[in-house]
Every structure is written in C-alpha cells, then in structure tokens.
C-alpha positions in Angstrom: 28.8 8.6 -2.5 27.9 5.0 -1.6 24.7 3.7 -3.4 22.4 1.8 -1.1 21.0 -1.5 -2.0 17.7 -0.6 -3.7 16.3 -4.2 -4.0 13.3 -3.0 -5.9 15.5 -1.8 -8.9 16.2 -5.5 -9.8 13.0 -7.0 -8.4 10.5 -9.0 -10.5 7.1 -8.1 -9.2 4.0 -10.1 -9.7 0.5 -8.7 -8.9 -1.7 -11.4 -7.6 -5.3 -11.7 -6.8 -5.5 -14.5 -4.2 -9.2 -15.1 -5.1 -8.5 -16.0 -8.7 -5.0 -17.5 -8.4 -5.1 -21.1 -7.0 -7.9 -22.9 -5.2 -6.8 -25.5 -2.7 -10.2 -26.8 -1.5 -12.1 -27.1 -4.8 -14.7 -24.5 -3.9 -14.0 -22.4 -7.0 -12.3 -19.5 -5.0 -8.6 -19.1 -4.8 -7.1 -19.0 -1.3 -3.9 -18.6 0.7 -3.3 -22.3 1.0 -3.5 -22.5 -2.8 -1.0 -19.6 -3.1 1.3 -21.2 -0.7 1.3 -24.4 -2.7 2.4 -22.5 -5.8 5.2 -20.4 -4.3 8.0 -22.7 -5.6 6.4 -22.3 -9.1 6.4 -18.5 -8.9 10.0 -18.6 -7.8 11.0 -20.7 -10.8 9.5 -17.9 -13.0 12.0 -15.5 -11.4 9.3 -13.7 -9.4 10.8 -12.5 -6.1 8.2 -10.0 -4.9 4.4 -10.4 -4.8 2.0 -7.6 -4.7 -1.3 -8.8 -3.2 -4.6 -7.3 -4.3 -7.0 -6.6 -1.4 -7.8 -9.8 0.6 -9.6 -8.2 3.6 -13.3 -8.8 4.3 -15.4 -6.7 2.0 -19.0 -6.4 0.8 -17.4 -6.4 -2.7 -19.3 -3.4 -4.0 -16.0 -1.8 -5.1 -14.1 -4.9 -6.4 -12.8 -5.6 -2.9 -11.4 -2.1 -2.2 -14.4 -1.3 0.2 -12.7 -3.0 3.1 -14.6 -3.5 6.3 -11.8 -4.8 8.5 -8.1 -4.0 7.9 -7.0 -6.6 10.5 -8.5 -9.7 9.1 -8.7 -11.9 6.1 -11.7 -12.6 3.9 -13.0 -16.0 5.2 -13.3 -17.4 1.7 -9.5 -16.9 1.2 -8.4 -18.4 4.5 -7.5 -17.0 7.9 -4.8 -14.9 9.6 -2.8 -18.1 10.1 -2.9 -19.0 6.5 -1.7 -15.4 5.5 1.1 -15.6 8.0 2.4 -18.9 6.6 
C-alpha cells in the first residue's frame, strides 16, 4: 500500500488572532497588513501553516464567533484585498 503525502503530519501549525498579532497603522488593532509584514518571521520560526481565528465582521458578543458576513473581512483588520495578499 502506498502512503499518501499527509502534509499535516509534519506541519507546524500556529493559531493566530489577526486582531492581536501585528498592527501596521498604529491604531492599536492588528491587521492583515501587519500579519503580511511578519510572514518571513513566522517562517523562520518553522511555522508552515497558520490557523486564523475569526476575522469576519461581527458584533463581538461571542468573541468574534457571532459572524454577520462570511464573505467579508472586519474593516478594522483590512479588506478582502489585504486578506488575499
């Protein structure tokens, strides 16, 4: 039997809350541009998979899990273009 390449067996996952990770515009809230600026740093730590906590628009009554729009990005964190970068 040929074993398939299960990348996740050797992956180093890092759970990341964009809102608290890296602020790029000095408003006190982390954002995708800040995260993008630190990707090389995360790679040097050996991280090769990032698990993002919810980053969708939310009234934040349930720590961001009460999502109001699954097709958008919380405007405090950036926009869809920032996310796609």
